[in-house]
N, C-alpha and C positions, 0 to 999 in steps of 0.2 A: 552456465558459467562461462562458456566460450564467448557467447554474445556479449555478456557483461565485460569480460576481459578485453574484447576487441573495442568496445565502446570506450573503455577507460584509457586505451592507448592514445586517444585524441585529447586527453587531459580536459575533460568537460567540466563546466561549472555545475551543470545539471545532467542527470541521467533520467531518461524517460523509459519506463518499463511497463509493458502491457501484458497482463495476466502471467506473471512469472511462475506461478505455481501450477499452471495448467499442464496436466499430463505427467507431472513429476511425482516420484515416490515421496512419502512424507519426510524421510531422512534428507533427501535432496532439497526439498522445500525449506527445511529448517536451516540447512547450510547456506542456501541462497539468501534467505532473509537475514541470517547472521552477517553475511557479507554486505548486504544493503544497509543494515544498521551501522556497521563499521564505516562504510563510505560516508555516511551522514555525520557520525560523531567524531571519527578520527581524522577525516580528510576534508570535511566541510563541503562535500559534494551534495547538492540538493537532489532529491529523488522524487520524481513525479511518477506516481504509481497508479495504475488502473488494475483493480483486483476484485474478484468476486468473493474471495475468502476474507470477509469483512473483519472478523476478529483478528486474524493474523495481520492484515494491513494496518489496522488501527494500533496494533502493538508497536509498530515501528515508525508510524507517522506522527507528525505534530498536529496537523490540521487535515480535515477531511470534508469532502463533499459526497453526500449519499444521493445517488440517482435512482429514480424509478421511472421507467418508460421514457428515458431521456430528459427528465426534469429533475432539478435539484429539490429534494424533499427534506433535506437536513444538511447542515453544515456547522462546523465549529471545531474547537479543540478536541482531540481524540478522547481525552480523559472524560470530558463532558458527554460525548456521544456514547462511550462505553458504559457510563454510570447512569444514563437515563433510559427511558423506554423508547427513545426516538427510533433506534434501529429496529426494535421489535415492531413498532407501528409501521415503519417504512416498508419492511419486508412482508408484512402480513396485509398490506394494502389498507390499513386503517388511517383515518384522517390525522 
């Protein structure tokens, strides 16, 4: 939260966040993601997010790129990615 707060002091148009849930307790992760969602919806700040917790990231994002071994294996609106088998295939290494 401190890092996000410091970044917001510069009044950015976009906030780039790398692995925000890493090492945090589930309650802290929930609070942080709530803040990220509010930044997007209430303040119009774009959030570029790199996150391994795919389901959580897709719940707050509009559009996603799914990478495997550094290559894009899926991309699209989050609703479509969540409702399809694309994530399952991408993470199990299926074509």
